[in-house]
ROTIVEX-97892 format. One record per residue: x, y, z of N, C-alpha, C, O in turn; residue in one letter. Coordinates in Angstrom, 3 decimals. Layout:
REM ROTIVEX-97892
{n.xx=X n.yy=Y n.zz=Z ca.xx=X ca.yy=Y ca.zz=Z c.xx=X c.yy=Y c.zz=Z o.xx=X o.yy=Y o.zz=Z res=A}
...
This chain:
REM ROTIVEX-97892
{n.xx=-13.577 n.yy=8.984 n.zz=2.799 ca.xx=-13.291 ca.yy=7.812 ca.zz=2.005 c.xx=-12.996 c.yy=8.229 c.zz=0.568 o.xx=-13.530 o.yy=9.211 o.zz=0.052 res=M}
{n.xx=-12.140 n.yy=7.456 n.zz=-0.042 ca.xx=-11.877 ca.yy=7.619 ca.zz=-1.469 c.xx=-12.317 c.yy=6.333 c.zz=-2.139 o.xx=-11.925 o.yy=5.247 o.zz=-1.711 res=I}
{n.xx=-13.120 n.yy=6.437 n.zz=-3.177 ca.xx=-13.514 ca.yy=5.271 ca.zz=-3.958 c.xx=-12.426 c.yy=5.005 c.zz=-4.982 o.xx=-12.046 o.yy=5.890 o.zz=-5.748 res=D}
{n.xx=-11.929 n.yy=3.775 n.zz=-4.985 ca.xx=-10.906 ca.yy=3.376 ca.zz=-5.943 c.xx=-11.505 c.yy=2.379 c.zz=-6.913 o.xx=-12.145 o.yy=1.411 o.zz=-6.504 res=L}
{n.xx=-11.298 n.yy=2.618 n.zz=-8.202 ca.xx=-11.814 ca.yy=1.741 ca.zz=-9.241 c.xx=-10.653 c.yy=1.377 c.zz=-10.160 o.xx=-9.865 o.yy=2.236 o.zz=-10.556 res=V}
{n.xx=-10.559 n.yy=0.092 n.zz=-10.492 ca.xx=-9.499 ca.yy=-0.400 ca.zz=-11.370 c.xx=-10.164 c.yy=-0.971 c.zz=-12.609 o.xx=-11.049 o.yy=-1.821 o.zz=-12.504 res=Y}
{n.xx=-9.748 n.yy=-0.513 n.zz=-13.781 ca.xx=-10.400 ca.yy=-0.850 ca.zz=-15.038 c.xx=-9.489 c.yy=-1.739 c.zz=-15.871 o.xx=-8.263 o.yy=-1.669 o.zz=-15.776 res=V}
{n.xx=-10.113 n.yy=-2.570 n.zz=-16.682 ca.xx=-9.370 ca.yy=-3.400 ca.zz=-17.625 c.xx=-8.482 c.yy=-4.413 c.zz=-16.931 o.xx=-8.843 o.yy=-4.972 o.zz=-15.895 res=G}
{n.xx=-7.323 n.yy=-4.641 n.zz=-17.512 ca.xx=-6.431 ca.yy=-5.660 ca.zz=-16.969 c.xx=-5.853 c.yy=-5.284 c.zz=-15.610 o.xx=-5.255 o.yy=-6.132 o.zz=-14.947 res=H}
{n.xx=-6.017 n.yy=-4.029 n.zz=-15.177 ca.xx=-5.540 ca.yy=-3.662 ca.zz=-13.843 c.xx=-6.258 c.yy=-4.469 c.zz=-12.769 o.xx=-5.663 o.yy=-4.808 o.zz=-11.746 res=L}
{n.xx=-7.533 n.yy=-4.778 n.zz=-12.993 ca.xx=-8.281 ca.yy=-5.602 ca.zz=-12.026 c.xx=-7.615 c.yy=-6.956 c.zz=-11.842 o.xx=-7.450 o.yy=-7.422 o.zz=-10.715 res=R}
{n.xx=-7.236 n.yy=-7.582 n.zz=-12.936 ca.xx=-6.592 ca.yy=-8.880 ca.zz=-12.854 c.xx=-5.174 c.yy=-8.754 c.zz=-12.298 o.xx=-4.748 o.yy=-9.572 o.zz=-11.482 res=Q}
{n.xx=-4.455 n.yy=-7.742 n.zz=-12.735 ca.xx=-3.077 ca.yy=-7.545 ca.zz=-12.277 c.xx=-3.011 c.yy=-7.335 c.zz=-10.765 o.xx=-2.051 o.yy=-7.755 o.zz=-10.119 res=D}
{n.xx=-4.021 n.yy=-6.694 n.zz=-10.210 ca.xx=-4.033 ca.yy=-6.396 ca.zz=-8.782 c.xx=-4.789 c.yy=-7.444 c.zz=-7.975 o.xx=-4.899 o.yy=-7.335 o.zz=-6.753 res=L}
{n.xx=-5.309 n.yy=-8.458 n.zz=-8.662 ca.xx=-6.015 ca.yy=-9.558 ca.zz=-8.018 c.xx=-7.149 c.yy=-9.054 c.zz=-7.130 o.xx=-7.299 o.yy=-9.472 o.zz=-5.982 res=D}
{n.xx=-7.935 n.yy=-8.154 n.zz=-7.687 ca.xx=-9.064 ca.yy=-7.583 ca.zz=-6.949 c.xx=-10.292 c.yy=-8.468 c.zz=-7.141 o.xx=-10.576 o.yy=-8.904 o.zz=-8.257 res=M}
{n.xx=-11.017 n.yy=-8.731 n.zz=-6.063 ca.xx=-12.245 ca.yy=-9.506 ca.zz=-6.145 c.xx=-13.416 c.yy=-8.670 c.zz=-6.634 o.xx=-14.397 o.yy=-9.192 o.zz=-7.163 res=D}
{n.xx=-13.293 n.yy=-7.367 n.zz=-6.447 ca.xx=-14.361 ca.yy=-6.480 ca.zz=-6.891 c.xx=-13.736 c.yy=-5.309 c.zz=-7.635 o.xx=-12.535 o.yy=-5.056 o.zz=-7.548 res=S}
{n.xx=-14.580 n.yy=-4.615 n.zz=-8.358 ca.xx=-14.080 ca.yy=-3.517 ca.zz=-9.163 c.xx=-13.808 c.yy=-2.275 c.zz=-8.331 o.xx=-13.027 o.yy=-1.413 o.zz=-8.735 res=E}
{n.xx=-14.432 n.yy=-2.181 n.zz=-7.200 ca.xx=-14.330 ca.yy=-0.952 ca.zz=-6.419 c.xx=-13.950 c.yy=-1.270 c.zz=-4.976 o.xx=-14.394 o.yy=-2.266 o.zz=-4.405 res=Q}
{n.xx=-13.140 n.yy=-0.422 n.zz=-4.414 ca.xx=-12.709 ca.yy=-0.563 ca.zz=-3.027 c.xx=-12.632 c.yy=0.831 c.zz=-2.430 o.xx=-12.259 o.yy=1.777 o.zz=-3.124 res=E}
{n.xx=-12.976 n.yy=0.975 n.zz=-1.167 ca.xx=-12.887 ca.yy=2.279 ca.zz=-0.529 c.xx=-11.668 c.yy=2.333 c.zz=0.374 o.xx=-11.353 o.yy=1.372 o.zz=1.076 res=Q}
{n.xx=-10.996 n.yy=3.456 n.zz=0.345 ca.xx=-9.821 ca.yy=3.691 ca.zz=1.165 c.xx=-10.154 c.yy=4.807 c.zz=2.144 o.xx=-10.606 o.yy=5.874 o.zz=1.726 res=L}
{n.xx=-9.940 n.yy=4.584 n.zz=3.444 ca.xx=-10.216 ca.yy=5.666 ca.zz=4.396 c.xx=-9.385 c.yy=6.900 c.zz=4.056 o.xx=-8.220 o.yy=6.794 o.zz=3.672 res=P}
{n.xx=-9.997 n.yy=8.064 n.zz=4.202 ca.xx=-9.296 ca.yy=9.319 ca.zz=3.917 c.xx=-8.157 c.yy=9.508 c.zz=4.902 o.xx=-8.310 o.yy=9.248 o.zz=6.096 res=W}
{n.xx=-7.020 n.yy=9.960 n.zz=4.404 ca.xx=-5.858 ca.yy=10.254 ca.zz=5.239 c.xx=-5.352 c.yy=11.631 c.zz=4.868 o.xx=-5.311 o.yy=11.983 o.zz=3.689 res=R}
{n.xx=-4.973 n.yy=12.397 n.zz=5.843 ca.xx=-4.525 ca.yy=13.760 ca.zz=5.610 c.xx=-3.321 c.yy=13.872 c.zz=4.700 o.xx=-3.148 o.yy=14.892 o.zz=4.033 res=G}
{n.xx=-2.479 n.yy=12.840 n.zz=4.656 ca.xx=-1.280 ca.yy=12.888 ca.zz=3.821 c.xx=-1.544 c.yy=12.688 c.zz=2.339 o.xx=-0.635 o.yy=12.816 o.zz=1.519 res=G}
{n.xx=-2.774 n.yy=12.379 n.zz=1.997 ca.xx=-3.109 ca.yy=12.200 ca.zz=0.584 c.xx=-3.384 c.yy=13.562 c.zz=-0.029 o.xx=-4.507 o.yy=14.064 o.zz=0.022 res=L}
{n.xx=-2.366 n.yy=14.145 n.zz=-0.600 ca.xx=-2.520 ca.yy=15.488 ca.zz=-1.144 c.xx=-2.861 c.yy=15.481 c.zz=-2.624 o.xx=-3.524 o.yy=16.393 o.zz=-3.118 res=T}
{n.xx=-2.404 n.yy=14.445 n.zz=-3.337 ca.xx=-2.628 ca.yy=14.397 ca.zz=-4.778 c.xx=-2.600 c.yy=12.948 c.zz=-5.249 o.xx=-2.375 o.yy=12.032 o.zz=-4.458 res=D}
{n.xx=-2.831 n.yy=12.748 n.zz=-6.541 ca.xx=-2.862 ca.yy=11.407 ca.zz=-7.116 c.xx=-1.524 c.yy=10.698 c.zz=-6.920 o.xx=-1.499 o.yy=9.507 o.zz=-6.610 res=V}
{n.xx=-0.430 n.yy=11.403 n.zz=-7.095 ca.xx=0.896 ca.yy=10.792 ca.zz=-6.925 c.xx=1.070 c.yy=10.250 c.zz=-5.506 o.xx=1.622 o.yy=9.164 o.zz=-5.329 res=A}
{n.xx=0.610 n.yy=10.987 n.zz=-4.497 ca.xx=0.746 ca.yy=10.507 ca.zz=-3.117 c.xx=-0.153 c.yy=9.300 c.zz=-2.862 o.xx=0.197 o.yy=8.436 o.zz=-2.057 res=S}
{n.xx=-1.294 n.yy=9.224 n.zz=-3.525 ca.xx=-2.160 ca.yy=8.056 ca.zz=-3.414 c.xx=-1.463 c.yy=6.832 c.zz=-4.004 o.xx=-1.464 o.yy=5.760 o.zz=-3.400 res=L}
{n.xx=-0.878 n.yy=6.994 n.zz=-5.172 ca.xx=-0.163 ca.yy=5.881 ca.zz=-5.805 c.xx=0.975 c.yy=5.409 c.zz=-4.910 o.xx=1.159 o.yy=4.206 o.zz=-4.725 res=I}
{n.xx=1.732 n.yy=6.334 n.zz=-4.359 ca.xx=2.842 ca.yy=5.968 ca.zz=-3.476 c.xx=2.342 c.yy=5.228 c.zz=-2.240 o.xx=2.956 o.yy=4.250 o.zz=-1.816 res=E}
{n.xx=1.242 n.yy=5.682 n.zz=-1.663 ca.xx=0.668 ca.yy=5.020 ca.zz=-0.494 c.xx=0.260 c.yy=3.588 c.zz=-0.831 o.xx=0.598 o.yy=2.656 o.zz=-0.101 res=L}
{n.xx=-0.462 n.yy=3.414 n.zz=-1.929 ca.xx=-0.905 ca.yy=2.079 ca.zz=-2.322 c.xx=0.281 c.yy=1.158 c.zz=-2.587 o.xx=0.276 o.yy=-0.002 o.zz=-2.175 res=L}
{n.xx=1.288 n.yy=1.671 n.zz=-3.269 ca.xx=2.466 ca.yy=0.856 ca.zz=-3.589 c.xx=3.238 c.yy=0.469 c.zz=-2.332 o.xx=3.670 o.yy=-0.676 o.zz=-2.200 res=C}
{n.xx=3.412 n.yy=1.400 n.zz=-1.421 ca.xx=4.194 ca.yy=1.110 ca.zz=-0.222 c.xx=3.457 c.yy=0.179 c.zz=0.735 o.xx=4.092 o.yy=-0.630 o.zz=1.413 res=S}
{n.xx=2.134 n.yy=0.275 n.zz=0.804 ca.xx=1.374 ca.yy=-0.565 ca.zz=1.729 c.xx=1.016 c.yy=-1.932 c.zz=1.168 o.xx=0.784 o.yy=-2.872 o.zz=1.929 res=E}
{n.xx=0.967 n.yy=-2.054 n.zz=-0.157 ca.xx=0.427 ca.yy=-3.288 ca.zz=-0.734 c.xx=1.431 c.yy=-4.129 c.zz=-1.499 o.xx=1.095 o.yy=-5.238 o.zz=-1.914 res=R}
{n.xx=2.644 n.yy=-3.650 n.zz=-1.701 ca.xx=3.685 ca.yy=-4.515 ca.zz=-2.223 c.xx=4.052 c.yy=-4.381 c.zz=-3.686 o.xx=3.623 o.yy=-3.469 o.zz=-4.392 res=G}
{n.xx=4.870 n.yy=-5.340 n.zz=-4.108 ca.xx=5.510 ca.yy=-5.295 ca.zz=-5.419 c.xx=4.545 c.yy=-5.294 c.zz=-6.596 o.xx=4.739 o.yy=-4.534 o.zz=-7.545 res=D}
{n.xx=3.509 n.yy=-6.130 n.zz=-6.555 ca.xx=2.580 ca.yy=-6.182 ca.zz=-7.683 c.xx=1.891 c.yy=-4.837 c.zz=-7.879 o.xx=1.676 o.yy=-4.404 o.zz=-9.011 res=Q}
{n.xx=1.548 n.yy=-4.180 n.zz=-6.780 ca.xx=0.927 ca.yy=-2.866 ca.zz=-6.869 c.xx=1.909 c.yy=-1.859 c.zz=-7.450 o.xx=1.535 o.yy=-1.028 o.zz=-8.277 res=W}
{n.xx=3.170 n.yy=-1.932 n.zz=-7.016 ca.xx=4.184 ca.yy=-1.009 ca.zz=-7.534 c.xx=4.350 c.yy=-1.180 c.zz=-9.032 o.xx=4.392 o.yy=-0.203 o.zz=-9.780 res=S}
{n.xx=4.445 n.yy=-2.431 n.zz=-9.462 ca.xx=4.605 ca.yy=-2.707 ca.zz=-10.890 c.xx=3.402 c.yy=-2.202 c.zz=-11.682 o.xx=3.560 o.yy=-1.614 o.zz=-12.751 res=T}
{n.xx=2.219 n.yy=-2.430 n.zz=-11.162 ca.xx=0.997 ca.yy=-2.082 ca.zz=-11.887 c.xx=0.729 c.yy=-0.579 c.zz=-11.898 o.xx=0.423 o.yy=-0.016 o.zz=-12.949 res=T}
{n.xx=0.840 n.yy=0.071 n.zz=-10.748 ca.xx=0.469 ca.yy=1.488 ca.zz=-10.670 c.xx=1.586 c.yy=2.448 c.zz=-11.066 o.xx=1.353 o.yy=3.648 o.zz=-11.211 res=L}
{n.xx=2.781 n.yy=1.931 n.zz=-11.238 ca.xx=3.877 ca.yy=2.800 ca.zz=-11.678 c.xx=4.195 c.yy=2.609 c.zz=-13.155 o.xx=5.285 o.yy=2.946 o.zz=-13.616 res=R}
{n.xx=3.232 n.yy=2.066 n.zz=-13.889 ca.xx=3.399 ca.yy=1.908 ca.zz=-15.327 c.xx=3.491 c.yy=3.269 c.zz=-16.008 o.xx=2.809 o.yy=4.224 o.zz=-15.634 res=Q}
{n.xx=4.346 n.yy=3.324 n.zz=-17.008 ca.xx=4.405 ca.yy=4.547 ca.zz=-17.800 c.xx=3.071 c.yy=4.694 c.zz=-18.532 o.xx=2.526 o.yy=3.714 o.zz=-19.040 res=E}
{n.xx=2.562 n.yy=5.883 n.zz=-18.585 ca.xx=1.317 ca.yy=6.214 ca.zz=-19.282 c.xx=0.058 c.yy=5.668 c.zz=-18.613 o.xx=-0.983 o.yy=5.561 o.zz=-19.261 res=N}
{n.xx=0.138 n.yy=5.319 n.zz=-17.313 ca.xx=-1.055 ca.yy=4.936 ca.zz=-16.580 c.xx=-2.029 c.yy=6.119 c.zz=-16.620 o.xx=-1.622 o.yy=7.264 o.zz=-16.426 res=L}
{n.xx=-3.288 n.yy=5.848 n.zz=-16.865 ca.xx=-4.295 ca.yy=6.901 ca.zz=-16.935 c.xx=-5.100 c.yy=6.926 c.zz=-15.637 o.xx=-5.411 o.yy=5.881 o.zz=-15.066 res=L}
{n.xx=-5.430 n.yy=8.132 n.zz=-15.183 ca.xx=-6.164 ca.yy=8.297 ca.zz=-13.936 c.xx=-7.233 c.yy=9.365 c.zz=-14.124 o.xx=-6.996 o.yy=10.411 o.zz=-14.728 res=V}
{n.xx=-8.416 n.yy=9.074 n.zz=-13.591 ca.xx=-9.448 ca.yy=10.112 ca.zz=-13.553 c.xx=-9.856 c.yy=10.329 c.zz=-12.100 o.xx=-9.846 o.yy=9.402 o.zz=-11.290 res=S}
{n.xx=-10.207 n.yy=11.548 n.zz=-11.793 ca.xx=-10.748 ca.yy=11.903 ca.zz=-10.483 c.xx=-12.100 c.yy=12.548 c.zz=-10.737 o.xx=-12.208 o.yy=13.563 o.zz=-11.426 res=V}
{n.xx=-13.120 n.yy=11.941 n.zz=-10.169 ca.xx=-14.493 ca.yy=12.437 ca.zz=-10.342 c.xx=-14.848 c.yy=12.620 c.zz=-11.821 o.xx=-15.440 o.yy=13.622 o.zz=-12.221 res=N}
{n.xx=-14.467 n.yy=11.621 n.zz=-12.613 ca.xx=-14.796 ca.yy=11.516 ca.zz=-14.032 c.xx=-14.076 c.yy=12.515 c.zz=-14.922 o.xx=-14.524 o.yy=12.772 o.zz=-16.040 res=Q}
{n.xx=-12.979 n.yy=13.081 n.zz=-14.459 ca.xx=-12.155 ca.yy=13.969 ca.zz=-15.292 c.xx=-10.738 c.yy=13.406 c.zz=-15.324 o.xx=-10.166 o.yy=13.113 o.zz=-14.273 res=A}
{n.xx=-10.171 n.yy=13.255 n.zz=-16.503 ca.xx=-8.808 ca.yy=12.750 ca.zz=-16.633 c.xx=-7.850 c.yy=13.777 c.zz=-16.024 o.xx=-7.971 o.yy=14.978 o.zz=-16.265 res=M}
{n.xx=-6.887 n.yy=13.274 n.zz=-15.224 ca.xx=-5.998 ca.yy=14.165 ca.zz=-14.483 c.xx=-4.552 c.yy=13.691 c.zz=-14.566 o.xx=-4.266 o.yy=12.574 o.zz=-14.996 res=V}
{n.xx=-3.658 n.yy=14.566 n.zz=-14.145 ca.xx=-2.228 ca.yy=14.267 ca.zz=-14.044 c.xx=-1.912 c.yy=13.903 c.zz=-12.591 o.xx=-2.734 o.yy=14.129 o.zz=-11.703 res=K}
{n.xx=-0.727 n.yy=13.340 n.zz=-12.347 ca.xx=-0.369 ca.yy=12.908 ca.zz=-10.990 c.xx=-0.387 c.yy=14.017 c.zz=-9.934 o.xx=-0.550 o.yy=13.726 o.zz=-8.749 res=P}
{n.xx=-0.225 n.yy=15.268 n.zz=-10.334 ca.xx=-0.209 ca.yy=16.346 ca.zz=-9.349 c.xx=-1.610 c.yy=16.883 c.zz=-9.024 o.xx=-1.746 o.yy=17.876 o.zz=-8.309 res=D}
{n.xx=-2.646 n.yy=16.226 n.zz=-9.552 ca.xx=-4.017 ca.yy=16.675 ca.zz=-9.292 c.xx=-4.357 c.yy=16.458 c.zz=-7.814 o.xx=-4.127 o.yy=15.369 o.zz=-7.287 res=H}
{n.xx=-4.906 n.yy=17.482 n.zz=-7.135 ca.xx=-5.225 ca.yy=17.346 ca.zz=-5.711 c.xx=-6.376 c.yy=16.374 c.zz=-5.463 o.xx=-7.256 o.yy=16.196 o.zz=-6.306 res=P}
{n.xx=-6.347 n.yy=15.748 n.zz=-4.280 ca.xx=-7.413 ca.yy=14.847 ca.zz=-3.860 c.xx=-8.146 c.yy=15.423 c.zz=-2.658 o.xx=-7.588 o.yy=16.206 o.zz=-1.889 res=L}
{n.xx=-9.406 n.yy=15.024 n.zz=-2.508 ca.xx=-10.205 ca.yy=15.433 ca.zz=-1.356 c.xx=-11.026 c.yy=14.234 c.zz=-0.885 o.xx=-11.297 o.yy=13.310 o.zz=-1.651 res=A}
{n.xx=-11.407 n.yy=14.268 n.zz=0.361 ca.xx=-12.259 ca.yy=13.230 ca.zz=0.915 c.xx=-13.523 c.yy=13.118 c.zz=0.063 o.xx=-14.144 o.yy=14.129 o.zz=-0.265 res=D}
{n.xx=-13.899 n.yy=11.900 n.zz=-0.292 ca.xx=-15.093 ca.yy=11.669 ca.zz=-1.101 c.xx=-14.841 c.yy=11.537 c.zz=-2.587 o.xx=-15.768 o.yy=11.248 o.zz=-3.343 res=G}
{n.xx=-13.601 n.yy=11.744 n.zz=-3.028 ca.xx=-13.291 ca.yy=11.629 ca.zz=-4.456 c.xx=-13.409 c.yy=10.189 c.zz=-4.944 o.xx=-13.227 o.yy=9.241 o.zz=-4.180 res=D}
{n.xx=-13.716 n.yy=10.047 n.zz=-6.228 ca.xx=-13.649 ca.yy=8.763 ca.zz=-6.909 c.xx=-12.418 c.yy=8.803 c.zz=-7.806 o.xx=-12.292 o.yy=9.681 o.zz=-8.660 res=E}
{n.xx=-11.511 n.yy=7.849 n.zz=-7.610 ca.xx=-10.294 ca.yy=7.767 ca.zz=-8.413 c.xx=-10.354 c.yy=6.479 c.zz=-9.229 o.xx=-10.511 o.yy=5.389 o.zz=-8.677 res=V}
{n.xx=-10.228 n.yy=6.615 n.zz=-10.545 ca.xx=-10.276 ca.yy=5.466 ca.zz=-11.442 c.xx=-8.930 c.yy=5.337 c.zz=-12.135 o.xx=-8.424 o.yy=6.297 o.zz=-12.716 res=V}
{n.xx=-8.348 n.yy=4.130 n.zz=-12.068 ca.xx=-7.085 ca.yy=3.838 ca.zz=-12.736 c.xx=-7.370 c.yy=3.033 c.zz=-13.987 o.xx=-8.065 o.yy=2.017 o.zz=-13.944 res=F}
{n.xx=-6.818 n.yy=3.505 n.zz=-15.124 ca.xx=-6.980 ca.yy=2.858 ca.zz=-16.414 c.xx=-5.623 c.yy=2.380 c.zz=-16.906 o.xx=-4.619 o.yy=3.055 o.zz=-16.683 res=F}
{n.xx=-5.570 n.yy=1.232 n.zz=-17.570 ca.xx=-4.290 ca.yy=0.804 ca.zz=-18.130 c.xx=-3.896 c.yy=1.721 c.zz=-19.279 o.xx=-4.743 o.yy=2.379 o.zz=-19.884 res=P}
{n.xx=-2.593 n.yy=1.757 n.zz=-19.572 ca.xx=-2.156 ca.yy=2.541 ca.zz=-20.741 c.xx=-2.869 c.yy=2.033 c.zz=-21.984 o.xx=-3.144 o.yy=0.842 o.zz=-22.126 res=P}
{n.xx=-3.157 n.yy=2.955 n.zz=-22.864 ca.xx=-3.870 ca.yy=2.604 ca.zz=-24.097 c.xx=-2.877 c.yy=2.541 c.zz=-25.240 o.xx=-2.121 o.yy=3.482 o.zz=-25.479 res=I}
{n.xx=-2.891 n.yy=1.413 n.zz=-25.945 ca.xx=-2.014 ca.yy=1.274 ca.zz=-27.111 c.xx=-2.656 c.yy=2.012 c.zz=-28.279 o.xx=-3.870 o.yy=1.964 o.zz=-28.475 res=A}
{n.xx=-1.836 n.yy=2.676 n.zz=-29.026 ca.xx=-2.354 ca.yy=3.428 ca.zz=-30.168 c.xx=-1.747 c.yy=2.919 c.zz=-31.461 o.xx=-0.849 o.yy=2.077 o.zz=-31.479 res=G}
{n.xx=-2.257 n.yy=3.450 n.zz=-32.501 ca.xx=-1.731 ca.yy=3.007 ca.zz=-33.787 c.xx=-1.983 c.yy=4.043 c.zz=-34.827 o.xx=-1.612 o.yy=3.857 o.zz=-35.986 res=G}
């Protein structure tokens, strides 16, 4: 299983009833990018719009990572909205 957590306005954008959801582990999930593609293809347009945002932030097991970061069964993946700076 992979624990998925959506933070900030991503929770509202994805219409999640809870902050955390578990996704059964699949062998094709090699990295964060493949997870995003899986979620977008299985869950539709709103997911594509939300998870394909430029500058979307992702952590795996509490470490900020890039889309090519590998995934393993049991990982916690947290999606953060882009942060505006000034």
